[in-house]
C-alpha positions as CSV (number, residue, x, y, z in Angstrom):
1,M,97.0,-7.9,-31.2
2,K,99.7,-5.2,-30.9
3,K,99.7,-3.4,-34.3
4,Y,101.1,0.1,-33.7
5,I,103.8,2.2,-32.2
6,L,102.8,5.6,-30.9
7,A,105.5,8.3,-31.1
8,I,105.3,11.5,-29.1
9,D,107.5,14.6,-30.0
10,Q,107.1,17.3,-27.4
11,G,108.9,20.3,-28.9
12,T,109.4,23.9,-27.9
13,T,106.6,25.3,-30.1
14,S,104.4,22.3,-30.7
15,T,103.5,18.8,-29.6
16,R,103.1,16.1,-32.2
17,A,102.0,12.4,-32.2
18,I,102.5,9.9,-34.9
19,L,100.9,6.5,-35.3
20,I,103.3,4.0,-36.9
21,S,102.5,0.6,-38.3
22,H,104.3,-2.7,-37.6
23,S,106.1,-2.3,-40.9
24,G,107.3,1.3,-40.0
25,E,104.8,3.2,-42.1
26,K,103.5,6.5,-40.9
27,L,99.7,6.2,-40.6
28,F,98.3,9.2,-38.8
29,H,99.7,12.5,-37.4
30,A,98.3,15.0,-34.9
31,Q,99.8,18.3,-33.7
32,R,99.0,21.1,-31.2
33,P,100.8,24.4,-30.7
34,V,102.5,25.1,-27.4
35,E,102.7,28.7,-26.2
36,C,106.0,30.3,-25.0
37,L,105.8,33.0,-22.3
38,Y,108.2,35.9,-22.1
39,P,107.7,37.6,-18.7
40,K,110.9,39.6,-18.9
41,P,113.5,40.2,-21.7
42,G,115.5,37.1,-22.1
43,W,113.2,35.0,-20.0
44,V,111.3,32.1,-21.7
45,E,108.7,30.0,-19.8
46,Q,105.9,27.6,-20.6
47,D,102.9,26.3,-18.6
48,A,103.8,22.7,-17.7
49,N,100.2,21.7,-17.4
50,S,99.5,23.1,-20.9
51,I,102.3,21.0,-22.2
52,W,100.7,17.9,-20.6
53,I,97.2,18.8,-22.0
54,S,98.7,19.1,-25.5
55,V,100.1,15.6,-25.2
56,V,96.7,14.2,-24.1
57,D,95.0,16.1,-27.0
58,V,97.2,14.7,-29.7
59,I,97.0,11.2,-28.4
60,N,93.2,11.3,-28.2
61,E,92.9,12.8,-31.6
62,L,95.2,10.2,-33.1
63,L,93.2,7.4,-31.5
64,I,89.9,8.9,-32.7
65,V,91.0,9.6,-36.3
66,S,92.8,6.2,-36.7
67,G,90.2,4.1,-34.9
68,A,93.1,2.5,-33.1
69,K,92.7,1.4,-29.5
70,M,95.4,1.8,-26.8
71,E,95.3,-1.9,-26.3
72,E,96.7,-2.2,-29.9
73,I,99.7,0.0,-29.1
74,A,102.9,-2.2,-28.8
75,A,104.9,0.7,-27.4
76,I,105.0,4.4,-26.8
77,G,108.1,6.4,-27.5
78,I,108.8,9.9,-26.2
79,T,111.3,12.5,-27.6
80,N,111.3,15.9,-26.0
81,Q,112.8,19.4,-26.0
82,R,115.8,19.0,-23.7
83,E,116.9,21.0,-20.6
84,T,113.5,22.6,-20.1
85,T,112.8,22.2,-16.4
86,V,109.7,21.4,-14.4
87,V,109.5,21.1,-10.6
88,W,106.2,19.7,-9.2
89,E,104.6,18.5,-6.0
90,K,105.1,14.8,-5.3
91,E,101.7,14.4,-3.8
92,T,99.5,16.2,-6.3
93,G,101.6,16.1,-9.5
94,K,101.1,19.9,-9.9
95,A,103.9,22.1,-11.1
96,I,104.9,24.7,-8.5
97,H,106.4,27.2,-11.1
98,K,106.2,27.7,-14.8
99,A,108.5,25.4,-16.7
100,I,111.8,27.3,-17.5
101,V,112.6,26.7,-21.2
102,W,116.0,25.7,-22.4
103,Q,116.8,29.0,-24.2
104,S,115.8,31.2,-21.2
105,K,118.5,33.4,-19.7
106,Q,116.8,34.1,-16.4
107,T,119.3,32.1,-14.4
108,Q,122.5,33.9,-15.6
109,E,123.1,35.4,-12.2
110,I,122.9,32.0,-10.6
111,C,125.4,30.6,-13.1
112,E,127.8,33.4,-12.3
113,R,127.9,32.3,-8.6
114,F,129.5,29.0,-9.7
115,G,132.0,30.3,-12.3
116,H,135.0,29.2,-10.3
117,H,133.8,25.5,-10.7
118,T,133.9,25.6,-14.5
119,E,136.6,23.0,-15.0
120,M,135.3,20.6,-12.4
121,I,131.9,20.7,-14.0
122,R,133.3,20.3,-17.4
123,Q,135.3,17.2,-16.4
124,K,132.3,15.6,-14.8
125,T,129.5,16.5,-17.3
126,G,131.2,17.5,-20.5
127,L,129.3,20.8,-20.3
128,R,130.1,24.4,-19.4
129,I,128.2,26.4,-16.8
130,N,125.3,28.1,-18.8
131,P,121.7,29.0,-18.1
132,Y,120.9,26.6,-21.0
133,F,121.2,23.6,-18.7
134,S,118.8,22.5,-16.0
135,A,120.7,22.8,-12.7
136,S,120.5,26.6,-12.5
137,K,116.8,26.4,-13.5
138,I,116.1,24.1,-10.6
139,R,117.9,26.5,-8.2
140,F,115.9,29.5,-9.6
141,I,112.6,27.7,-9.0
142,L,113.5,26.7,-5.5
143,E,114.7,30.2,-4.7
144,N,111.6,31.9,-6.2
145,T,108.9,29.7,-4.9
146,P,107.5,30.1,-1.4
147,K,109.2,27.6,1.0
148,G,110.9,26.0,-2.1
149,E,114.0,25.0,-0.2
150,E,112.1,23.8,2.8
151,R,109.7,21.6,0.7
152,M,112.7,20.2,-1.2
153,N,114.3,19.2,2.1
154,K,111.1,17.6,3.2
155,G,111.0,15.5,0.0
156,E,107.8,17.1,-1.2
157,L,109.1,18.2,-4.6
158,L,110.3,16.4,-7.7
159,F,112.3,17.6,-10.7
160,G,112.2,16.5,-14.3
161,T,112.9,17.5,-17.8
162,I,109.9,17.3,-20.1
163,D,110.3,13.5,-20.7
164,S,110.1,12.9,-16.9
165,W,107.1,15.2,-16.5
166,L,105.2,13.4,-19.2
167,I,106.2,9.9,-17.9
168,Y,105.0,10.9,-14.4
169,K,101.7,12.2,-15.7
170,M,101.1,9.2,-18.1
171,T,101.8,6.7,-15.4
172,Q,99.7,8.7,-12.9
173,G,102.7,9.2,-10.6
174,K,103.9,5.6,-10.5
175,V,107.2,6.3,-12.4
176,H,109.7,9.1,-12.0
177,A,112.4,8.5,-14.5
178,T,114.5,9.9,-17.3
179,D,117.0,8.6,-19.8
180,Y,120.7,9.2,-20.2
181,S,120.4,11.7,-23.0
182,N,118.2,14.0,-21.0
183,A,120.0,13.4,-17.7
184,S,123.3,14.4,-19.4
185,R,121.9,17.9,-20.1
186,T,121.3,18.9,-16.5
187,L,124.8,19.8,-15.2
188,L,124.1,17.3,-12.4
189,F,125.0,14.0,-14.2
190,N,128.4,12.4,-14.2
191,I,128.8,11.1,-17.8
192,K,131.8,9.0,-16.9
193,E,130.2,7.2,-13.9
194,L,126.7,7.4,-15.4
195,C,125.0,8.6,-12.2
196,W,123.9,11.7,-10.5
197,D,127.1,13.3,-9.0
198,K,127.1,13.9,-5.3
199,E,129.6,16.7,-5.5
200,L,127.6,18.5,-8.2
201,L,124.4,18.1,-6.2
202,K,126.1,19.5,-3.1
203,M,127.5,22.5,-5.1
204,W,124.0,23.3,-6.5
205,N,122.3,22.5,-3.2
206,I,119.9,20.1,-4.8
207,N,118.6,17.0,-3.0
208,R,119.0,13.7,-4.7
209,N,115.5,12.7,-3.7
210,M,113.9,15.1,-6.1
211,L,115.8,13.7,-9.1
212,P,114.4,10.9,-11.4
213,E,115.8,7.5,-11.8
214,V,118.1,7.3,-14.9
215,K,117.3,4.4,-17.3
216,D,118.4,3.1,-20.7
217,N,116.6,4.7,-23.7
218,N,114.9,1.5,-24.5
219,A,113.9,0.5,-20.9
220,D,110.4,-0.1,-19.8
221,Y,109.2,3.3,-18.4
222,G,105.9,1.9,-17.1
223,E,102.4,1.6,-18.2
224,A,100.6,4.8,-19.4
225,T,97.6,4.1,-17.1
226,F,96.2,7.6,-17.7
227,F,94.8,6.2,-20.9
228,P,92.3,3.3,-20.6
229,G,94.1,0.1,-21.8
230,G,97.4,2.0,-21.4
231,A,100.4,0.7,-23.4
232,H,103.9,0.7,-22.0
233,I,106.4,3.5,-22.6
234,F,109.5,1.7,-24.1
235,G,111.6,4.5,-25.7
236,V,112.8,7.8,-24.4
237,A,115.4,10.2,-25.8
238,G,116.1,13.9,-26.0
239,D,115.0,15.3,-29.3
240,Q,118.5,16.1,-30.7
241,Q,119.9,12.7,-29.9
242,A,116.8,11.1,-31.3
243,A,117.3,13.1,-34.5
244,L,120.9,11.9,-34.7
245,F,119.7,8.3,-35.0
246,G,116.7,9.3,-37.1
247,Q,119.2,10.5,-39.6
248,C,121.0,7.2,-39.5
249,C,124.2,8.4,-37.9
250,F,125.1,5.1,-36.6
251,E,128.8,5.2,-37.2
252,K,131.6,7.1,-35.4
253,G,132.1,10.6,-36.9
254,Q,128.7,10.8,-38.6
255,S,126.9,14.0,-37.7
256,K,123.7,15.9,-38.4
257,N,122.5,19.5,-38.1
258,T,118.9,20.3,-37.2
259,Y,117.4,23.7,-38.0
260,G,114.3,24.3,-35.8
261,T,113.7,26.6,-32.9
262,G,117.5,26.6,-32.7
263,C,120.4,25.1,-34.7
264,F,121.8,21.9,-33.2
265,M,124.8,19.9,-34.5
266,L,125.4,16.5,-33.0
267,M,128.1,13.9,-33.8
268,N,128.3,10.2,-33.1
269,T,131.6,9.9,-31.2
270,G,131.6,6.2,-31.1
């Protein structure tokens, strides 16, 4: 019998997992810290594999402490730090560079190259050119990894925000996907046409074949076969969008402010 929902919150400084009953009651909680690395002033990176291990650890702890079995999990939900960028090998699932974290400024120079495209980018994505977003981080990794461009062109590399990285690892490479809330924070996604934008991809010189499939938040993201008796992943959302609905901002004009590693205000625009 499916008794539980397993919620994963992969944040900037820690990874948390919560086991929730059929009635919505919080039953058990597990948490692990995640280390940030600061190789240069203004640079913020994380070890992508360490993030993955932290997720494995909290899930295993939750199952041990609760006595629950993966077969009893009705659905797994993932919410994640947004924009943080991972590029990995399609064949091995190994990251080729440290994950570049959302608040890192190491791609400022790359962003300045594209300053004359500001209005076009804003019209398509609703965003301004900034190191905050994923596109310049992908470009940085490709330019600062041996044969990065060549390997991208050969189709050997995949990109994902943290949700995509975790889905790929949990499904053992069977699913490479993201949701609309995370895709919309990359500077590559057309929010009017709801697709990866060909003009933006050409501008950033990023191949479409390295990007994840974009799916609805409540779509089936595949079976988490990494865990014996793996449940399916049925819910994915960036942490701030998830928090908006967690605060019950269901009506147009309602908004929330989250004070965490940063301060984030989001509004339901209808």
